[in-house]
N, C-alpha and C positions, 0 to 999 in steps of 0.2 A: 503494499499500500502506500510506505513511504516512497519508493522508486518511482511509484506513477505520478505521485504527487509532485516528486521534486522534476521528471520529466515534464509534467504537465506545466509547474510552474517557469520551466527553464523556457518552455514552449512561449508562454506568453512575453517572457521578457525581450526573447527574441523578437517577437512580432510588436511589441513595444520599441524595441530601439529601430524597427526597420520603420515603422508608423510615423512615429514623431518625425525625424527629418523629412519625409514625405510632406508630412503637413505643413512644416515649417516652410520648404520650398515653396509649396502651394500657396501659402498664405502672404508669401512676401513675391508673388510675381506683380508687375505692374498693371494687369488687367483687372488684379482680383478687387479692387476698389470699385472701380467700373462696373463688374458683375454684381456685386453684392446692392450697389444701386440701382442696377437696372431691376433686379430682382424686387427691391423695395417698392419701385416705381410702378412696375408690373401689377403687383398685388395692392397696391392702393387705389388702382384705377378697375381691377377687377373688383374691388368692394364697392368704391364710390360710383361706376358704371353700370356695372350689371352684365349681363348676357351679352349686352349690344356690344360693348367694347371686345368680348371674345367670339363674337360673329365674323365672318368673313368681310363684311365691308368695314368693320371695326379693324381689323388686321392690314387691310387693305388701304384704309385712311393713312396709317402710320408708316405703313411699308413703303408707300409710295413717295410720301417725303423723305423717309430715310435713305430711299436708293439714289436719289438727286444729290441731297446732301452728303450722303456717305461717297459717292465718287470723288467730290470735290475734298472731300475732308482726309482721306487718303494721303494724297501727296502734301498737302498741307501739314499733316501730321510728320510727315518724312522730314520735310522743310523745318519743324519745329524743332525735330529732334538735332539735326543738323545744326539748329542755331539760328535759322532765317525764320522768314515770314514773308507770304506774297498776299497783299491785298488786291492785286489789282485784278484778280477773277472776279471780282464784281462787276467790270467793264468787259470781261474778257467773254463772260455767257453770254449778252444783249449783241455783244459784236458779233461772235461768230454764228449767233442766230440769224442775224441780219445779213451775213455773209451769205449764207446758204439760201435764205429766203429771196436775197436780189438776184444770186448768180443763178440759180434754178429755176425762181420763182418769176421774177421781172425780165430778165434776160433770156430764160429758157434755156440755157444749156444742160447737159447732161446732170444728172443728181451726184454721181460719183465726182464731177469735178468741182460742184459747189461744197459736196460734202469734205473733200480733200482741201479745198480752199478756205473753209472754217478752220479744220484742225489745223492746218500750217499757219494760218494766223495765229492763233492760241500759240503753237510753238515759238512761233515769232516773237510775239511778247516775251514769253518765257525766256528765251534767249537773251533777249534788251536787258531782262531785269537781271539775269545772272552776271552778264557782262559789265553792266553799271556799277552794280554791287561791288563787284571784284575790282575795277579800275578806279573808281571814285572813291572807295571805302566808305562810302556814306551807308549807314544801317539801311537794310533792306526793308524795312518799315516805311522808312521816308521815300526809297528808290520806289517802292510799288504804290506808295500812296500817288505820288507824283504821275506814273504811270497810268494809274487808274484813271487819273482826270483826263489825261492826255488821249488815252483809248476813246475815252466817253464822249472827248468833244469830237475827235475825228469821227466816230460813230454817228453823232448827230450830223456832222457836216456832210459826209459823204450821202448817208440815207437821204437827207433832203435834195440832194445834188443830183442823185442818181434816179430817185422815184418822186422826188417832190413831195414826199411824206415821212413821218418818223414811224412808221410801220412798213410793212411787206407782208404778203400772204405766198404761202407753196402749198401745191397739193401733191403730195407724197405718191409715190407709183406704189402697187401694193408690195415687192419686196421691201422697199423704203420701210413702207408702214409697218409691214410684219417685223421686222427688224429693231425697229427705233421708237415706232409708235403705236405698237397694238396694245390694247389691254386683254390679257387674259382673263377668259371668265368674266369679261365685260367689268372687271373692276382692277386687277392687279397691272399694273402698267409691265411692259417687257422690261423696263430700264432696271428691274430689279433684280433679274437675272445678270444683266452686265454689272451691275453693282457687286454680286458675287465673285464674277468672273475678276474684276479689278482687284478685290479683296485677294483673290488666289496669288494675282501677279505682283502684288505689294508684299504680302507675307513671305512668298519665297525671296523678293529683292531684300527685304530688310533683316530675315530670319533664317536663311539658307544660305543666298548667294554670299560671295565675298565683299559686294556691296555694301551689306547690313553692317557689318563691322567698321567698315570706311565710313558710313553714315553716323554712327555712334560716335566714332574717333573725331569726326569732323564736330560735332556738339560739344564734347568734352572739352578739346583744347585744337583749334585749327593749328596753331603754330608746330605743336608735336605732332599733330597727323601730317603735316607737312614735312617734317622733318623724320618721319618713318615711311616718306616715299609714297604717299598716297596722293593722287592727282586731285587735289582740293579744289582747285578751278573749274577742272572738266566735271567732277562732281556736283559742284554748286550749281555750275549753268545745267547740268542733265536735271535734276532737281527742280530749278525754275522752269524748264522745258515740259517736263512731266504734269508739273500744275497748271499749266498753260493747256497743254492737251487735256487734262481733263475736264477743266473749266470748258473749253470748246466742245467737247463731246457733249457734256452736259446742255450747252447752248443748242447743237444740232438736235439732241432727243427732243428739246423742248418744241423746236420748230416743227418736228415731224409729229411730236403729239398735239399741239395746238394749231398747226398749220397755218402760223403767223409768227412775227417775231415783230418785237418793239425794241424801241430805243432805250427806254427805262424798265430797268428789272435788273435782278441779279444782285443789287447791293445787299440785300439780306443774306445771302449766300457767306459774305464775309466774314461776319459775325457767328452767324449758327455753324459756320463749319470749324471756326476757332472753339466755340464752344464743344462741338461733338469733340474736338482733338483734347481738350482739356479734361472733360469729364471722363474721357477715355485713358488716363493716365498719363498723357504726355505732359512732360515738364515744360514751362514756359522759357525756362533757361537752356535747355535742350541736354541731349544726350540720354534720355531716359524715355522710354515707351513702347509700345507694342501694336501691330495691327490689329489683334483680336481686342486691345483695348478700345482703339479706335472705332473699332465695328461695334462693340458694346455700347460706347459713349454715343454713338450717333444713334442706334437703336432706344436708347433711353431719352435721347434730346426729342427724338420722334414721336415717343409715346406721349411725353409730356405735351408736345407742341399740339397734338391732334386730341389726345384723349381727354382734355379739359372739355372739350366740345361735346362729349357724350355723359357729361355729368350734369348735375344742377347748379355750377356754381358759375361764378361770374368769369367769362373768359378770360378777364384782365387777370385775373389770379394765376393762370398758364405763365405769364411773364414773370411773376413773382416766386412761382415755384422754380422756374430755370433759373432765376438770377441765384436764389439760395442753394439749387442744386450745384451751381457753379462754384461758389463760395464753398461748399461742404467738400465738392470734389478735389479742389486745389489743397485743402487741408487735408483731406484724407490721402491723397496721391502724394504728399511730401512725407506724411506718417509711414507709408509703406515702403516709399524711397529710402528712408533712414533706417527700417526693418530690414530690408534688404540688405543694405550696405553694411549694417550690423552683423547682419546672419555671414555674409560673405567677408568680413574680418574675424569671426570668430572660427569659421570654418579653416581658415589659412591658419590662424593659430594652433 
């Protein structure tokens, strides 16, 4: 009997030694705070809104929002991890929509030409952003704000010059509608599937490919990263071009969904995408974050943004919840970062 008891105790001790480090590592993941926040927000709206929030229409309402913001939030997250920021996306989205609508709608050129022109425009803006940041040494916040106003002015001027209006329409082909503007089941935008594809690509870039370590190093200490042989200039420009591409992609998808484009619009994406990234555990100071965290942060933001309309609360409360959620996320994420650093130090010791 004593032998059986000793064996049982030894087994429990081994399981305990195995599980505690595992739980410790899990609890210190950068996305753990955003995961707990997402669960809390989901349960809140389940109780506050009831079955309507759990219905297909309820899921579609916030998934459609999450998809568009999420595509933009992914490269913004990578830029923030690298210690940079891009606010010009607020102008690139409507500009790319109008580029497609004017090229293929007003002028009647083939849709692939319009799509390539729109995506190319976004990448060009990103390239200029990155180039100016590197050559002028001006913070990317200032450079991208200046670029945003420049693009807004050019978009307005060219739209009026070419069409005589601040808007343009486009009638997409069946293929384009199916790939970029379709509503699956009449409710879910096909953009949701594109969002998941972008998540997979950016997950590979940040967490599997060598570029991920370079991005983290860039956000940790740019000079040390350069001295270590990392091509910091090419990496910086590449990240800004990825941001411009994703913003342009959202603009193209919006033009296909709504079959029109407006000069005004897109500014809400600036702060909404940053909030998604911060809620997802990315530090404003750079060097810390994850793609899964950004995904969870985007879902959390979208649920709050749309879920409030399924309740009896004043819709203005939604802004209060988002603001409070952002503050809690910043505090919580910093706590998880400190815990992760503390755990790593103890492990090395």
